[in-house]
C-alpha positions in Angstrom: 5.0 -13.1 0.6 4.5 -16.1 -1.7 3.0 -15.3 -5.1 1.9 -18.0 -7.5 0.9 -17.8 -11.1 -1.1 -20.6 -12.9 -0.2 -20.7 -16.7 -3.5 -20.1 -18.4 -2.9 -22.7 -21.2 -2.6 -25.5 -18.6 -5.5 -24.6 -16.2 -8.7 -26.5 -16.9 -10.8 -24.6 -14.4 -11.9 -21.0 -13.8 -11.6 -18.7 -10.8 -14.2 -15.9 -10.5 -13.0 -12.3 -10.8 -11.3 -10.8 -7.8 -11.8 -13.6 -5.3 -10.6 -13.4 -1.7 -10.4 -15.8 1.2 -11.0 -14.1 4.5 -9.0 -15.4 7.6 -10.4 -18.6 9.0 -13.9 -18.1 7.5 -15.7 -18.8 4.3 -14.8 -17.0 1.0 -15.9 -13.4 0.5 -18.4 -12.9 -2.3 -16.6 -10.4 -4.5 -18.7 -9.9 -7.6 -20.3 -6.5 -8.3 -21.6 -4.8 -5.1 -25.2 -5.9 -4.7 -26.4 -2.7 -3.1 -26.3 -0.5 -6.1 -27.6 2.5 -4.1 -24.6 2.3 -1.8 -22.0 5.0 -2.1 -18.8 3.8 -3.6 -16.8 4.2 -0.4 -19.4 2.3 1.6 -19.4 -0.5 -0.9 -15.6 -0.7 -0.7 -15.7 -0.9 3.1 -18.4 -3.7 3.0 -15.7 -6.4 2.7 -14.0 -5.5 6.0 -15.9 -7.9 8.2 -17.2 -6.6 11.5 -16.0 -3.0 10.8 -17.8 -3.0 7.5 -21.0 -4.2 9.2 -20.7 -1.4 11.9 -20.1 1.2 9.2 -23.3 0.4 7.4 -25.3 0.2 10.7 -24.0 3.7 11.6 -25.2 4.9 8.2 -28.6 3.4 8.8 -28.8 4.9 12.3 -27.9 8.3 11.0 -30.7 8.1 8.5 -33.1 7.2 11.2 -31.9 10.1 13.4 -32.9 12.5 10.6 -36.3 10.9 10.0 -39.1 12.8 11.7 -41.3 9.6 11.7 -38.7 8.1 14.1 -39.0 10.8 16.8 -40.8 8.6 19.3 -38.0 6.0 19.0 -35.1 8.5 19.2 -33.9 7.4 22.6 -33.3 3.9 21.5 -31.7 5.1 18.2 -29.3 7.4 20.1 -28.4 4.7 22.6 -27.7 2.2 19.8 -25.7 4.8 17.8 -23.5 5.5 20.8 -22.7 1.8 21.3 -22.1 1.1 17.6 -19.9 4.2 17.2 -17.8 3.3 20.2 -17.1 -0.2 18.8 -16.5 1.2 15.3 -13.9 3.7 16.6 -12.3 1.0 18.8 -11.8 -1.3 15.7 -10.3 1.5 13.7 -13.3 2.2 11.5 -12.6 5.9 10.9 -9.1 5.0 9.8 -10.7 2.4 7.4 -12.7 5.2 5.8 -9.5 7.0 5.0 -8.0 3.8 3.7 -11.0 3.2 1.5 -10.6 6.6 -0.1 -6.9 6.0 -0.6 -7.6 2.6 -2.3 -10.4 4.1 -4.5 -8.0 6.9 -5.5 -5.4 4.4 -6.4 -7.9 2.5 -8.6 -8.7 5.7 -10.5 -11.6 7.4 -8.7 -11.4 11.1 -8.3 -12.6 12.9 -5.1 -15.9 13.9 -6.7 -16.5 10.3 -7.9 -16.0 8.5 -4.6 -19.3 9.5 -3.0 -21.4 8.6 -6.0 -23.8 5.6 -6.2 -22.3 2.3 -7.4 -25.4 1.8 -9.6 -24.4 4.8 -11.8 -21.1 3.1 -12.8 -20.3 1.1 -15.9 -19.3 -2.6 -15.5 -15.6 -1.9 -15.6 -15.8 0.8 -12.8 -18.1 -1.5 -10.7 -15.2 -4.1 -10.9 -12.8 -1.5 -9.5 -15.2 -1.0 -6.5 -15.3 -4.8 -6.1 -11.5 -4.9 -6.2 -11.2 -2.2 -3.6 -13.7 -4.1 -1.4 -11.4 -7.2 -1.6 -8.2 -5.3 -1.0 -9.6 -3.5 2.1 -10.6 -6.9 3.6 -6.9 -7.7 4.0 -7.4 -11.5 3.8 -4.7 -14.1 4.7 -5.0 -15.5 1.1 -6.0 -13.5 -1.9 -7.1 -15.2 -5.2 -7.1 -13.0 -8.2 -8.2 -13.7 -11.8 -6.8 -11.2 -14.4 -6.5 -8.4 -11.8 -5.3 -5.9 -14.3 -8.5 -6.2 -16.4 -10.5 -2.9 -16.5 -7.5 -1.0 -15.1 -5.5 1.8 -16.8 -1.7 2.1 -16.5 -1.8 4.4 -13.5 -4.1 2.0 -11.6 -2.0 -1.0 -12.6 1.1 0.6 -11.2 -0.7 1.5 -8.0 -2.1 -2.1 -7.7 1.3 -3.6 -8.2 2.8 -1.5 -5.3 -0.2 -2.4 -3.1 0.3 -6.1 -3.8 4.1 -5.9 -3.2 3.3 -4.8 0.4 0.4 -7.2 0.9 1.3 -9.3 4.0 -0.7 -12.4 3.0 -0.3 -15.0 0.2 -1.4 -14.2 -3.3 -2.5 -16.6 -6.0 -3.3 -15.2 -9.4 -3.9 -16.0 -13.1 -2.9 -13.3 -15.6 -2.0 -12.7 -19.2 0.0 -9.6 -18.2 3.5 -11.0 -18.4 5.3 -7.9 -17.2 2.9 -7.6 -14.3 3.7 -11.2 -13.3 7.4 -10.8 -13.7 7.4 -7.8 -11.3 5.3 -9.7 -8.7 5.4 -13.4 -8.7 8.0 -15.5 -6.8 6.6 -19.0 -7.6 4.9 -20.5 -10.6 2.4 -23.5 -10.3 1.8 -25.3 -13.6 -1.3 -27.6 -13.6 -1.3 -30.0 -16.4 -2.7 -33.5 -16.8 -3.8 -33.7 -13.2 -0.3 -32.9 -11.9 1.1 -29.7 -10.3 4.6 -28.7 -11.0 6.1 -25.6 -9.1 8.9 -23.4 -10.2 10.6 -21.0 -7.8 10.9 -17.8 -9.8 9.1 -15.4 -12.1 7.4 -16.2 -15.4 10.5 -15.7 -17.5 12.3 -18.2 -15.2 9.4 -20.6 -15.6 9.7 -20.4 -19.4 13.4 -21.0 -19.4 13.1 -24.0 -17.1 10.4 -25.6 -19.2 12.6 -25.2 -22.2 15.3 -27.4 -20.6 15.0 -31.0 -21.8 13.7 -33.3 -19.1 12.2 -30.5 -17.0 8.7 -30.4 -18.3 
């Protein structure tokens, strides 16, 4: 895993919170979940591509199955439900539901909080749901701006362990020096239109910059 850090004092552009690049397709929108009536687990799963789409279709079909006004259309609903459920199971959807609960637990949600509506959360807790959504998407490249914002110590420790096992590439900006030192393996300094890379953590970067003729 290659992890880069851009020194904030040198960067003249901004990256939106918790951004992610999904494999071979356009960037995932990763702001607050837009469906505020979604359950938090469902919102977290929404970033998982086809599996996320199937999860939400199953939820919608289940609501239709319990709607008496849909009785005349029940054969079609049941047929569609069977096909969607088969594909969902084949793609590991039920395992993803378990993973979503695990990630939300790691980010500080208790069991009785996971099934609540996203709209009932404060801004900081909505950001945790948005972060879970990105992490569950398992992109090839993950872009993160201040990933420890809104997180308590326990959640930061969990996130650090998750990112250490992340199989893709990670690019982040952060003011949390200790967090960086435990994660990053390469520093990219952007200054005056030039990019200079340093192989090492943030402490190594600072030592190298202090050597005459390096910076």
